[in-house]
GUDO-713651 format. One record per atom (N, C-alpha, C): residue in three letters; residue number from 1; atom name; y, x, z. Coordinates in Angstrom, 2 decimals, decimal comma, always signed. Example, Ala and Ser with C-alpha at 12.3 -4.5 7.8 and 13.67 -1.06 7.14 Angstrom:
BEGIN
+-----+-----+----+---------+---------+---------+
!   r !   k !  a !      yy !      xx !      zz !
+-----+-----+----+---------+---------+---------+
! ALA !   1 !  N !   -5,69 !  +13,19 !   +7,80 !
! ALA !   1 ! CA !   -4,50 !  +12,30 !   +7,80 !
! ALA !   1 !  C !   -3,30 !  +13,20 !   +7,80 !
! SER !   2 !  N !   -2,25 !  +12,85 !   +7,08 !
! SER !   2 ! CA !   -1,06 !  +13,67 !   +7,14 !
! SER !   2 !  C !   +0,03 !  +12,90 !   +7,87 !
+-----+-----+----+---------+---------+---------+
***
This chain:
BEGIN
+-----+-----+----+---------+---------+---------+
!   r !   k !  a !      yy !      xx !      zz !
+-----+-----+----+---------+---------+---------+
! UNK !   1 !  N ! -111,16 !  -18,06 ! -134,86 !
! UNK !   1 ! CA ! -111,10 !  -18,09 ! -136,30 !
! UNK !   1 !  C ! -109,66 !  -17,91 ! -136,77 !
! UNK !   2 !  N ! -109,50 !  -17,23 ! -137,88 !
! UNK !   2 ! CA ! -108,17 !  -16,98 ! -138,42 !
! UNK !   2 !  C ! -107,44 !  -18,27 ! -138,76 !
! UNK !   3 !  N ! -108,17 !  -19,30 ! -139,18 !
! UNK !   3 ! CA ! -107,53 !  -20,57 ! -139,56 !
! UNK !   3 !  C ! -106,81 !  -21,22 ! -138,39 !
! UNK !   4 !  N ! -107,20 !  -20,85 ! -137,16 !
! UNK !   4 ! CA ! -106,55 !  -21,40 ! -135,98 !
! UNK !   4 !  C ! -105,19 !  -20,77 ! -135,73 !
! UNK !   5 !  N ! -104,95 !  -19,59 ! -136,35 !
! UNK !   5 ! CA ! -103,69 !  -18,88 ! -136,11 !
! UNK !   5 !  C ! -102,86 !  -18,67 ! -137,36 !
! UNK !   6 !  N ! -103,47 !  -18,77 ! -138,56 !
! UNK !   6 ! CA ! -102,80 !  -18,39 ! -139,80 !
! UNK !   6 !  C ! -102,97 !  -19,47 ! -140,87 !
! UNK !   7 !  N ! -102,20 !  -19,33 ! -141,95 !
! UNK !   7 ! CA ! -102,45 !  -20,12 ! -143,15 !
! UNK !   7 !  C ! -101,55 !  -21,31 ! -143,38 !
! UNK !   8 !  N ! -100,82 !  -21,73 ! -142,36 !
! UNK !   8 ! CA !  -99,90 !  -22,85 ! -142,54 !
! UNK !   8 !  C !  -98,79 !  -22,73 ! -141,50 !
! UNK !   9 !  N !  -97,72 !  -23,43 ! -141,74 !
! UNK !   9 ! CA !  -96,60 !  -23,41 ! -140,80 !
! UNK !   9 !  C !  -96,78 !  -24,60 ! -139,86 !
! UNK !  10 !  N !  -97,23 !  -24,30 ! -138,66 !
! UNK !  10 ! CA !  -97,47 !  -25,30 ! -137,63 !
! UNK !  10 !  C !  -97,16 !  -24,69 ! -136,27 !
! UNK !  11 !  N !  -96,84 !  -25,53 ! -135,30 !
! UNK !  11 ! CA !  -96,60 !  -25,07 ! -133,94 !
! UNK !  11 !  C !  -97,83 !  -24,33 ! -133,45 !
! UNK !  12 !  N !  -97,61 !  -23,15 ! -132,88 !
! UNK !  12 ! CA !  -98,69 !  -22,37 ! -132,30 !
! UNK !  12 !  C !  -99,35 !  -21,40 ! -133,27 !
! UNK !  13 !  N !  -98,97 !  -21,45 ! -134,55 !
! UNK !  13 ! CA !  -99,54 !  -20,53 ! -135,53 !
! UNK !  13 !  C !  -98,54 !  -19,43 ! -135,85 !
! UNK !  14 !  N !  -99,07 !  -18,26 ! -136,24 !
! UNK !  14 ! CA !  -98,23 !  -17,16 ! -136,67 !
! UNK !  14 !  C !  -97,77 !  -17,43 ! -138,10 !
! UNK !  15 !  N !  -96,60 !  -16,93 ! -138,44 !
! UNK !  15 ! CA !  -96,09 !  -17,18 ! -139,78 !
! UNK !  15 !  C !  -95,39 !  -15,95 ! -140,32 !
! UNK !  16 !  N !  -95,51 !  -15,75 ! -141,62 !
! UNK !  16 ! CA !  -94,73 !  -14,77 ! -142,35 !
! UNK !  16 !  C !  -93,89 !  -15,57 ! -143,34 !
! UNK !  17 !  N !  -92,58 !  -15,54 ! -143,19 !
! UNK !  17 ! CA !  -91,73 !  -16,32 ! -144,08 !
! UNK !  17 !  C !  -90,31 !  -15,80 ! -144,06 !
! UNK !  18 !  N !  -89,56 !  -16,20 ! -145,07 !
! UNK !  18 ! CA !  -88,13 !  -15,93 ! -145,08 !
! UNK !  18 !  C !  -87,39 !  -17,26 ! -145,22 !
! UNK !  19 !  N !  -86,19 !  -17,29 ! -144,67 !
! UNK !  19 ! CA !  -85,31 !  -18,45 ! -144,81 !
! UNK !  19 !  C !  -84,14 !  -17,99 ! -145,68 !
! UNK !  20 !  N !  -83,91 !  -18,73 ! -146,76 !
! UNK !  20 ! CA !  -82,86 !  -18,38 ! -147,71 !
! UNK !  20 !  C !  -81,66 !  -19,29 ! -147,55 !
! UNK !  21 !  N !  -80,53 !  -18,89 ! -148,09 !
! UNK !  21 ! CA !  -79,31 !  -19,69 ! -148,00 !
! UNK !  21 !  C !  -79,22 !  -20,77 ! -149,06 !
! UNK !  22 !  N !  -80,22 !  -20,85 ! -149,94 !
! UNK !  22 ! CA !  -80,24 !  -21,89 ! -150,98 !
! UNK !  22 !  C !  -81,68 !  -22,14 ! -151,41 !
! UNK !  23 !  N !  -81,91 !  -23,28 ! -152,00 !
! UNK !  23 ! CA !  -83,23 !  -23,64 ! -152,51 !
! UNK !  23 !  C !  -83,37 !  -23,08 ! -153,92 !
! UNK !  24 !  N !  -84,26 !  -22,11 ! -154,09 !
! UNK !  24 ! CA !  -84,43 !  -21,47 ! -155,39 !
! UNK !  24 !  C !  -84,90 !  -22,43 ! -156,48 !
! UNK !  25 !  N !  -85,50 !  -23,53 ! -156,09 !
! UNK !  25 ! CA !  -85,98 !  -24,51 ! -157,06 !
! UNK !  25 !  C !  -84,89 !  -25,44 ! -157,55 !
! UNK !  26 !  N !  -83,73 !  -25,39 ! -156,90 !
! UNK !  26 ! CA !  -82,66 !  -26,32 ! -157,24 !
! UNK !  26 !  C !  -81,41 !  -25,65 ! -157,80 !
! UNK !  27 !  N !  -81,44 !  -24,33 ! -157,98 !
! UNK !  27 ! CA !  -80,25 !  -23,64 ! -158,48 !
! UNK !  27 !  C !  -80,50 !  -23,10 ! -159,88 !
! UNK !  28 !  N !  -79,42 !  -22,77 ! -160,54 !
! UNK !  28 ! CA !  -79,51 !  -22,15 ! -161,85 !
! UNK !  28 !  C !  -80,16 !  -20,77 ! -161,68 !
! UNK !  29 !  N !  -81,11 !  -20,41 ! -162,51 !
! UNK !  29 ! CA !  -81,78 !  -19,11 ! -162,38 !
! UNK !  29 !  C !  -80,83 !  -17,92 ! -162,36 !
! UNK !  30 !  N !  -79,68 !  -18,05 ! -162,98 !
! UNK !  30 ! CA !  -78,72 !  -16,93 ! -162,97 !
! UNK !  30 !  C !  -78,15 !  -16,69 ! -161,58 !
! UNK !  31 !  N !  -78,30 !  -17,64 ! -160,66 !
! UNK !  31 ! CA !  -77,76 !  -17,52 ! -159,31 !
! UNK !  31 !  C !  -78,77 !  -16,96 ! -158,30 !
! UNK !  32 !  N !  -80,01 !  -16,76 ! -158,73 !
! UNK !  32 ! CA !  -81,04 !  -16,28 ! -157,81 !
! UNK !  32 !  C !  -80,65 !  -14,93 ! -157,19 !
! UNK !  33 !  N !  -80,06 !  -14,06 ! -157,98 !
! UNK !  33 ! CA !  -79,67 !  -12,74 ! -157,47 !
! UNK !  33 !  C !  -78,64 !  -12,78 ! -156,36 !
! UNK !  34 !  N !  -77,90 !  -13,86 ! -156,26 !
! UNK !  34 ! CA !  -76,88 !  -14,00 ! -155,21 !
! UNK !  34 !  C !  -77,44 !  -14,61 ! -153,93 !
! UNK !  35 !  N !  -78,71 !  -14,95 ! -153,94 !
! UNK !  35 ! CA !  -79,34 !  -15,57 ! -152,77 !
! UNK !  35 !  C !  -79,38 !  -14,58 ! -151,61 !
! UNK !  36 !  N !  -79,08 !  -15,08 ! -150,42 !
! UNK !  36 ! CA !  -79,09 !  -14,24 ! -149,23 !
! UNK !  36 !  C !  -80,23 !  -14,66 ! -148,30 !
! UNK !  37 !  N !  -80,84 !  -13,67 ! -147,67 !
! UNK !  37 ! CA !  -81,88 !  -13,95 ! -146,67 !
! UNK !  37 !  C !  -81,17 !  -14,19 ! -145,34 !
! UNK !  38 !  N !  -81,47 !  -15,31 ! -144,73 !
! UNK !  38 ! CA !  -80,87 !  -15,66 ! -143,44 !
! UNK !  38 !  C !  -81,74 !  -15,22 ! -142,27 !
! UNK !  39 !  N !  -83,05 !  -15,28 ! -142,46 !
! UNK !  39 ! CA !  -83,97 !  -14,92 ! -141,39 !
! UNK !  39 !  C !  -85,30 !  -14,50 ! -142,00 !
! UNK !  40 !  N !  -85,95 !  -13,52 ! -141,38 !
! UNK !  40 ! CA !  -87,28 !  -13,09 ! -141,77 !
! UNK !  40 !  C !  -88,18 !  -13,18 ! -140,54 !
! UNK !  41 !  N !  -89,34 !  -13,82 ! -140,73 !
! UNK !  41 ! CA !  -90,32 !  -13,97 ! -139,65 !
! UNK !  41 !  C !  -91,60 !  -13,31 ! -140,11 !
! UNK !  42 !  N !  -92,15 !  -12,43 ! -139,28 !
! UNK !  42 ! CA !  -93,38 !  -11,73 ! -139,58 !
! UNK !  42 !  C !  -94,33 !  -11,89 ! -138,41 !
! UNK !  43 !  N !  -95,49 !  -12,46 ! -138,67 !
! UNK !  43 ! CA !  -96,46 !  -12,67 ! -137,61 !
! UNK !  43 !  C !  -95,95 !  -13,59 ! -136,52 !
! UNK !  44 !  N !  -95,08 !  -14,53 ! -136,91 !
! UNK !  44 ! CA !  -94,52 !  -15,46 ! -135,95 !
! UNK !  44 !  C !  -93,35 !  -14,91 ! -135,16 !
! UNK !  45 !  N !  -92,93 !  -13,69 ! -135,45 !
! UNK !  45 ! CA !  -91,85 !  -13,03 ! -134,72 !
! UNK !  45 !  C !  -90,65 !  -12,85 ! -135,64 !
! UNK !  46 !  N !  -89,45 !  -13,21 ! -135,17 !
! UNK !  46 ! CA !  -88,25 !  -13,01 ! -135,96 !
! UNK !  46 !  C !  -87,97 !  -11,51 ! -136,00 !
! UNK !  47 !  N !  -87,96 !  -10,94 ! -137,22 !
! UNK !  47 ! CA !  -87,71 !   -9,51 ! -137,37 !
! UNK !  47 !  C !  -86,34 !   -9,24 ! -137,99 !
! UNK !  48 !  N !  -85,70 !  -10,28 ! -138,51 !
! UNK !  48 ! CA !  -84,33 !  -10,14 ! -139,04 !
! UNK !  48 !  C !  -83,63 !  -11,47 ! -138,91 !
! UNK !  49 !  N !  -82,40 !  -11,43 ! -138,44 !
! UNK !  49 ! CA !  -81,57 !  -12,62 ! -138,33 !
! UNK !  49 !  C !  -80,17 !  -12,26 ! -138,81 !
! UNK !  50 !  N !  -79,74 !  -12,86 ! -139,91 !
! UNK !  50 ! CA !  -78,44 !  -12,52 ! -140,51 !
! UNK !  50 !  C !  -77,28 !  -12,78 ! -139,57 !
! UNK !  51 !  N !  -77,40 !  -13,75 ! -138,68 !
! UNK !  51 ! CA !  -76,31 !  -14,02 ! -137,74 !
! UNK !  51 !  C !  -76,08 !  -12,85 ! -136,81 !
! UNK !  52 !  N !  -77,14 !  -12,14 ! -136,49 !
! UNK !  52 ! CA !  -77,02 !  -10,95 ! -135,66 !
! UNK !  52 !  C !  -76,84 !   -9,70 ! -136,51 !
! UNK !  53 !  N !  -77,13 !   -9,86 ! -137,83 !
! UNK !  53 ! CA !  -77,00 !   -8,77 ! -138,80 !
! UNK !  53 !  C !  -77,80 !   -7,54 ! -138,40 !
! UNK !  54 !  N !  -78,97 !   -7,79 ! -137,82 !
! UNK !  54 ! CA !  -79,82 !   -6,68 ! -137,44 !
! UNK !  54 !  C !  -81,24 !   -7,18 ! -137,20 !
! UNK !  55 !  N !  -82,17 !   -6,28 ! -137,14 !
! UNK !  55 ! CA !  -83,54 !   -6,60 ! -136,78 !
! UNK !  55 !  C !  -83,63 !   -6,56 ! -135,26 !
! UNK !  56 !  N !  -84,06 !   -7,65 ! -134,60 !
! UNK !  56 ! CA !  -84,09 !   -7,68 ! -133,14 !
! UNK !  56 !  C !  -85,17 !   -6,79 ! -132,53 !
! UNK !  57 !  N !  -86,24 !   -6,53 ! -133,26 !
! UNK !  57 ! CA !  -87,33 !   -5,71 ! -132,75 !
! UNK !  57 !  C !  -87,59 !   -4,56 ! -133,72 !
! UNK !  58 !  N !  -88,10 !   -3,49 ! -133,21 !
! UNK !  58 ! CA !  -88,54 !   -2,41 ! -134,08 !
! UNK !  58 !  C !  -89,92 !   -2,79 ! -134,57 !
! UNK !  59 !  N !  -90,10 !   -2,82 ! -135,88 !
! UNK !  59 ! CA !  -91,35 !   -3,23 ! -136,49 !
! UNK !  59 !  C !  -92,04 !   -2,01 ! -137,07 !
! UNK !  60 !  N !  -93,28 !   -1,81 ! -136,70 !
! UNK !  60 ! CA !  -94,08 !   -0,74 ! -137,27 !
! UNK !  60 !  C !  -94,34 !   -1,07 ! -138,73 !
! UNK !  61 !  N !  -94,06 !   -0,13 ! -139,61 !
! UNK !  61 ! CA !  -94,21 !   -0,37 ! -141,05 !
! UNK !  61 !  C !  -95,62 !   -0,86 ! -141,41 !
! UNK !  62 !  N !  -96,62 !   -0,44 ! -140,66 !
! UNK !  62 ! CA !  -98,00 !   -0,86 ! -140,96 !
! UNK !  62 !  C !  -98,19 !   -2,36 ! -140,79 !
! UNK !  63 !  N !  -97,36 !   -3,01 ! -139,98 !
! UNK !  63 ! CA !  -97,47 !   -4,46 ! -139,81 !
! UNK !  63 !  C !  -97,23 !   -5,19 ! -141,12 !
! UNK !  64 !  N !  -96,34 !   -4,67 ! -141,96 !
! UNK !  64 ! CA !  -96,08 !   -5,30 ! -143,25 !
! UNK !  64 !  C !  -97,28 !   -5,20 ! -144,16 !
! UNK !  65 !  N !  -97,98 !   -4,08 ! -144,11 !
! UNK !  65 ! CA !  -99,13 !   -3,88 ! -144,99 !
! UNK !  65 !  C ! -100,36 !   -4,62 ! -144,49 !
! UNK !  66 !  N ! -100,39 !   -4,98 ! -143,21 !
! UNK !  66 ! CA ! -101,53 !   -5,69 ! -142,64 !
! UNK !  66 !  C ! -101,48 !   -7,18 ! -142,93 !
! UNK !  67 !  N ! -100,33 !   -7,70 ! -143,40 !
! UNK !  67 ! CA ! -100,22 !   -9,14 ! -143,67 !
! UNK !  67 !  C ! -101,23 !   -9,54 ! -144,73 !
! UNK !  68 !  N ! -101,97 !  -10,58 ! -144,46 !
! UNK !  68 ! CA ! -103,05 !  -11,00 ! -145,37 !
! UNK !  68 !  C ! -102,68 !  -12,22 ! -146,21 !
! UNK !  69 !  N ! -101,64 !  -12,97 ! -145,80 !
! UNK !  69 ! CA ! -101,31 !  -14,20 ! -146,49 !
! UNK !  69 !  C !  -99,81 !  -14,33 ! -146,68 !
! UNK !  70 !  N !  -99,45 !  -15,08 ! -147,67 !
! UNK !  70 ! CA !  -98,05 !  -15,44 ! -147,86 !
! UNK !  70 !  C !  -98,01 !  -16,96 ! -147,92 !
! UNK !  71 !  N !  -97,17 !  -17,57 ! -147,13 !
! UNK !  71 ! CA !  -97,04 !  -19,03 ! -147,12 !
! UNK !  71 !  C !  -95,90 !  -19,39 ! -148,06 !
! UNK !  72 !  N !  -96,14 !  -20,24 ! -149,02 !
! UNK !  72 ! CA !  -95,13 !  -20,67 ! -149,99 !
! UNK !  72 !  C !  -94,63 !  -22,04 ! -149,62 !
+-----+-----+----+---------+---------+---------+
***
């Protein structure tokens, strides 16, 4: 079942998420544009890490369109 692999951030589940350098809920809205992405995870796999300043894996563009959920 998909619920066993998707839908929440838990050990053993796949995740699509980004890690930002600031909490968007705690900053002045005028500062949102200055927010930097530190890490991007797609399907449980790190596809971008700002410390390395590159995508560690080549990602097929279709993987982005196949994502069914966004975890907030």
